[in-house]
C-alpha positions as a printed NumPy array, in Angstrom:
array([[ 78.999, 166.326,  81.805],
       [ 78.88 , 170.05 ,  81.077],
       [ 75.095, 170.146,  81.459],
       [ 75.365, 168.289,  84.769],
       [ 77.962, 170.725,  86.128],
       [ 75.953, 173.744,  85.017],
       [ 72.869, 172.311,  86.745],
       [ 74.783, 172.258,  90.055],
       [ 75.626, 175.977,  90.033],
       [ 74.294, 177.706,  93.132],
       [ 73.031, 174.476,  94.723],
       [ 74.059, 172.66 ,  97.905],
       [ 75.479, 169.841,  95.785],
       [ 77.47 , 172.395,  93.791],
       [ 78.811, 173.877,  97.026],
       [ 79.97 , 170.451,  98.213],
       [ 81.583, 169.634,  94.875],
       [ 83.339, 173.022,  94.847],
       [ 84.701, 172.262,  98.326],
       [ 86.253, 168.992,  97.225],
       [ 87.55 , 170.465,  93.987],
       [ 89.256, 173.279,  95.924],
       [ 90.881, 170.832,  98.35 ],
       [ 92.027, 168.613,  95.48 ],
       [ 93.439, 171.7  ,  93.77 ],
       [ 95.257, 172.595,  97.001],
       [ 97.059, 169.269,  97.174],
       [ 97.867, 169.169,  93.483],
       [ 99.013, 172.792,  93.428],
       [101.606, 171.954,  96.075],
       [102.725, 169.008,  93.935],
       [102.878, 171.337,  90.926],
       [105.046, 173.835,  92.794],
       [107.419, 171.11 ,  93.925],
       [107.715, 169.823,  90.351],
       [108.702, 173.28 ,  89.141],
       [111.115, 173.879,  92.022],
       [112.638, 170.401,  91.971],
       [115.892, 169.147,  90.448],
       [115.678, 171.098,  87.166],
       [115.988, 174.814,  86.463],
       [112.485, 176.262,  87.23 ],
       [112.334, 177.943,  83.829],
       [112.994, 174.652,  82.057],
       [110.508, 172.799,  84.253],
       [107.814, 175.359,  83.552],
       [108.504, 175.237,  79.824],
       [108.242, 171.446,  79.766],
       [105.015, 171.532,  81.795],
       [103.39 , 174.182,  79.616],
       [104.378, 172.402,  76.413],
       [102.843, 169.194,  77.72 ],
       [ 99.498, 170.577,  78.794],
       [ 99.239, 172.826,  75.727],
       [ 99.736, 169.89 ,  73.37 ],
       [ 97.407, 167.638,  75.36 ],
       [ 94.66 , 170.284,  75.434],
       [ 94.841, 171.156,  71.716],
       [ 92.853, 168.171,  70.347],
       [ 90.087, 168.777,  72.892],
       [ 89.951, 172.509,  72.135],
       [ 89.921, 172.037,  68.375],
       [ 87.815, 168.905,  67.941],
       [ 85.9  , 167.943,  71.114],
       [ 84.42 , 170.879,  73.051],
       [ 82.148, 173.521,  71.491],
       [ 84.067, 176.449,  70.043],
       [ 84.085, 179.681,  72.069],
       [ 81.734, 182.528,  71.25 ],
       [ 83.256, 185.678,  69.793],
       [ 82.998, 187.442,  73.159],
       [ 85.486, 184.945,  74.638],
       [ 88.524, 185.91 ,  72.527],
       [ 89.309, 189.147,  74.441],
       [ 88.86 , 187.192,  77.683],
       [ 91.354, 184.555,  76.552],
       [ 93.795, 187.309,  75.562],
       [ 93.555, 188.869,  79.033],
       [ 94.011, 185.49 ,  80.729],
       [ 97.069, 184.791,  78.575],
       [ 98.751, 188.064,  79.564],
       [ 98.   , 187.607,  83.274],
       [ 99.228, 184.016,  83.38 ],
       [102.435, 184.731,  81.457],
       [103.268, 187.522,  83.929],
       [102.427, 185.216,  86.86 ],
       [104.648, 182.415,  85.575],
       [107.595, 184.716,  84.952],
       [107.304, 186.171,  88.451],
       [106.926, 182.724,  90.022],
       [109.994, 181.338,  88.248],
       [112.004, 184.404,  89.279],
       [110.899, 183.992,  92.902],
       [111.816, 180.286,  92.931],
       [115.209, 181.055,  91.417],
       [115.965, 183.585,  94.182],
       [114.609, 181.863,  97.307],
       [113.902, 178.459,  98.794],
       [110.597, 176.735,  98.068],
       [109.433, 176.622, 101.689],
       [109.891, 180.399, 102.102],
       [108.616, 181.607,  98.75 ],
       [105.599, 179.308,  98.426],
       [103.781, 180.327, 101.664],
       [104.244, 184.044, 100.952],
       [102.836, 183.649,  97.432],
       [ 99.834, 181.663,  98.611],
       [ 99.133, 183.861, 101.651],
       [ 99.094, 187.125,  99.736],
       [ 97.209, 185.437,  96.904],
       [ 94.367, 184.242,  99.119],
       [ 93.964, 187.581, 100.892],
       [ 93.785, 189.622,  97.712],
       [ 91.554, 187.035,  96.024],
       [ 88.959, 187.51 ,  98.775],
       [ 89.138, 191.275,  98.233],
       [ 88.89 , 190.789,  94.468],
       [ 85.863, 188.507,  94.834],
       [ 84.139, 191.275,  96.797],
       [ 84.988, 193.988,  94.263],
       [ 84.157, 191.957,  91.14 ],
       [ 81.451, 189.494,  92.202],
       [ 80.002, 191.236,  95.256],
       [ 80.856, 188.319,  97.559],
       [ 80.769, 189.206, 101.25 ],
       [ 82.458, 187.209, 104.01 ],
       [ 80.878, 186.959, 107.448],
       [ 82.754, 188.164, 110.527],
       [ 83.48 , 184.559, 111.452],
       [ 84.827, 183.87 , 107.965],
       [ 87.175, 186.853, 108.203],
       [ 88.327, 185.389, 111.507],
       [ 89.053, 182.151, 109.69 ],
       [ 91.007, 184.049, 107.035],
       [ 93.049, 185.692, 109.813],
       [ 93.788, 182.301, 111.399],
       [ 94.758, 180.804, 108.046],
       [ 96.999, 183.738, 107.124],
       [ 98.673, 183.702, 110.538],
       [ 99.607, 180.088, 109.895],
       [100.786, 180.737, 106.338],
       [102.928, 183.759, 107.125],
       [104.094, 182.181, 110.364],
       [105.289, 179.201, 108.356],
       [107.113, 181.489, 105.954],
       [108.72 , 183.378, 108.865],
       [109.799, 180.137, 110.536],
       [111.311, 178.819, 107.314],
       [112.95 , 182.17 , 106.751],
       [114.629, 182.087, 110.148],
       [115.741, 178.48 , 110.301],
       [115.726, 176.883, 106.869],
       [116.534, 179.347, 104.107],
       [119.878, 178.839, 102.385],
       [119.706, 181.674,  99.821],
       [119.994, 184.642, 102.148],
       [121.964, 186.813,  99.729],
       [118.913, 186.992,  97.432],
       [116.281, 186.757, 100.178],
       [114.885, 190.284, 100.007],
       [114.436, 190.044,  96.253],
       [112.789, 186.624,  96.615],
       [110.288, 187.891,  99.192],
       [109.423, 190.948,  97.11 ],
       [108.871, 188.73 ,  94.072],
       [106.764, 186.37 ,  96.174],
       [104.44 , 189.196,  97.255],
       [104.015, 190.455,  93.678],
       [103.438, 186.876,  92.509],
       [100.733, 186.57 ,  95.17 ],
       [ 99.013, 189.633,  93.727],
       [ 98.979, 187.932,  90.343],
       [ 97.582, 184.758,  91.928],
       [ 94.64 , 186.828,  93.155],
       [ 94.33 , 188.494,  89.757],
       [ 94.243, 185.258,  87.784],
       [ 91.902, 183.613,  90.306],
       [ 89.27 , 186.31 ,  89.951],
       [ 89.837, 186.824,  86.22 ],
       [ 89.645, 183.097,  85.442],
       [ 86.443, 182.892,  87.497],
       [ 85.012, 185.674,  85.345],
       [ 86.204, 183.872,  82.208],
       [ 84.8  , 180.441,  83.009],
       [ 81.496, 181.999,  84.049],
       [ 81.356, 183.855,  80.728],
       [ 81.697, 180.658,  78.686],
       [ 78.567, 178.74 ,  77.744],
       [ 80.449, 175.476,  78.351],
       [ 83.031, 175.432,  81.191],
       [ 85.12 , 172.802,  79.41 ],
       [ 85.391, 175.061,  76.371],
       [ 87.077, 177.646,  78.555],
       [ 89.38 , 175.075,  80.151],
       [ 90.486, 173.433,  76.898],
       [ 91.187, 176.704,  75.099],
       [ 92.817, 178.238,  78.165],
       [ 95.33 , 175.402,  78.509],
       [ 96.088, 175.33 ,  74.792],
       [ 96.699, 179.089,  74.597],
       [ 98.514, 179.222,  77.932],
       [101.014, 176.598,  76.78 ],
       [102.552, 178.724,  74.015],
       [105.115, 181.127,  75.475],
       [107.12 , 179.391,  78.184],
       [108.228, 176.402,  76.045],
       [109.808, 178.804,  73.529],
       [111.746, 180.633,  76.225],
       [112.716, 177.371,  77.939],
       [114.062, 175.972,  74.65 ],
       [116.165, 179.089,  74.114],
       [117.448, 178.876,  77.683],
       [118.277, 175.177,  77.32 ],
       [120.211, 175.799,  74.07 ],
       [122.253, 178.547,  75.743],
       [123.356, 176.326,  78.635],
       [126.855, 174.898,  78.694],
       [125.744, 172.005,  80.901],
       [122.39 , 171.057,  79.427],
       [120.151, 168.679,  81.395],
       [119.024, 165.534,  79.621],
       [115.711, 166.035,  77.83 ],
       [113.922, 162.725,  78.615],
       [113.746, 163.264,  82.417],
       [112.788, 166.921,  81.869],
       [109.989, 166.035,  79.471],
       [108.778, 163.268,  81.781],
       [108.501, 165.877,  84.527],
       [106.667, 168.098,  82.038],
       [104.076, 165.44 ,  81.192],
       [103.472, 164.715,  84.87 ],
       [103.22 , 168.426,  85.618],
       [100.808, 168.908,  82.73 ],
       [ 98.467, 166.244,  84.061],
       [ 98.673, 167.77 ,  87.538],
       [ 97.94 , 171.22 ,  86.08 ],
       [ 94.738, 169.998,  84.441],
       [ 93.398, 168.744,  87.753],
       [ 94.775, 171.589,  89.879],
       [ 94.083, 174.71 ,  87.828],
       [ 91.082, 173.125,  86.128],
       [ 89.66 , 172.031,  89.468],
       [ 89.869, 175.481,  91.05 ],
       [ 88.375, 177.131,  87.956],
       [ 85.41 , 174.751,  88.074],
       [ 85.04 , 175.408,  91.807],
       [ 84.808, 179.159,  91.184],
       [ 82.036, 178.585,  88.645],
       [ 80.07 , 176.314,  90.944],
       [ 80.356, 178.39 ,  94.112],
       [ 81.928, 181.464,  95.711],
       [ 85.298, 182.575,  94.378],
       [ 86.587, 183.815,  97.741],
       [ 85.842, 180.581,  99.595],
       [ 87.454, 178.464,  96.876],
       [ 90.54 , 180.704,  96.914],
       [ 90.923, 180.384, 100.692],
       [ 90.417, 176.62 , 100.718],
       [ 93.013, 176.217,  97.979],
       [ 95.602, 177.823, 100.23 ],
       [ 95.652, 174.729, 102.4  ],
       [ 98.137, 173.843,  99.656],
       [100.703, 175.413, 101.995],
       [100.193, 172.482, 104.375],
       [100.694, 170.014, 101.552],
       [103.733, 171.974, 100.344],
       [105.347, 171.704, 103.775],
       [104.7  , 167.957, 103.808],
       [106.182, 167.616, 100.318],
       [109.189, 169.663, 101.424],
       [109.664, 167.237, 104.296],
       [108.945, 163.935, 102.55 ],
       [110.307, 164.632,  99.049],
       [112.744, 167.531,  99.292],
       [114.115, 166.263, 102.654],
       [113.508, 169.549, 104.466],
       [113.138, 169.588, 108.251],
       [109.684, 169.561, 109.884],
       [109.334, 170.048, 113.635],
       [106.571, 170.699, 116.185],
       [106.45 , 174.435, 115.458],
       [105.826, 173.897, 111.773],
       [103.213, 171.268, 112.579],
       [101.436, 173.788, 114.838],
       [101.507, 176.412, 112.076],
       [100.121, 173.93 , 109.549],
       [ 97.347, 173.149, 112.02 ],
       [ 96.473, 176.868, 112.09 ],
       [ 96.2  , 176.913, 108.305],
       [ 93.875, 173.926, 108.285],
       [ 91.803, 175.353, 111.169],
       [ 91.412, 178.669, 109.352],
       [ 90.15 , 176.912, 106.226],
       [ 87.647, 174.924, 108.288],
       [ 86.353, 178.11 , 109.954],
       [ 85.878, 179.809, 106.574],
       [ 83.992, 176.81 , 105.227],
       [ 81.824, 176.173, 108.286],
       [ 80.943, 179.856, 108.774],
       [ 79.747, 180.476, 105.22 ]])
């Protein structure tokens, strides 16, 4: 399968596959965010998720895929640092503000800075029409955040802190998107990068989550938490793995923008699962997000 994927790089078929991988990642990333923000403490949820995908990836990293070349170890170290910082910031943001406010701000800033990063690192250039699509998409994303902020947020005493954390988290989204694209392109086998990334990335948060759980006076039951972790781990493989593969097959900036249609899926999850209100204004804003992504894709 690795040879087949590598053969598609830079081809029309690779472009189409990258498109579908980015859209799949968008949907699953919204599911992932809802799993972390759901009924359990976000730190515990993240620890359970990371433990699950780290343990599931270990046999593949150690015994199935080719081992990384020596040049990959510094790259893995950099990815580990970036992702740990991102996860800490994301958990802090979710603990301070509601999902439907924090999530759009994170994804909007992340997509914008990822496009800039793709230009600086990979020399990717968007057309004027594509920048127009980015503007349409961002207007929908930030409009959705502003609407939720005005009508739906219930954590107003910590709102300013939550928004600041969301913006910084978005910067780290852009950083890991471009850095992971560099990493997976540096590996001879893309699945080597993915397997080792998930195994290494699953080390830190479970330790902190276990310490946090032990310190709680009212500890949540472990079986439901671990079940959420296993589900989240499987979602992470398809979501993060899918977007990493998309950035190897095609342009990083386009994949990053298409992934931010996750904001639409997040709003739908907030409505259907978290029982948050959705009205005509939010539907119009979600339509803007989808339209912006279509313009970026069709104008490339």
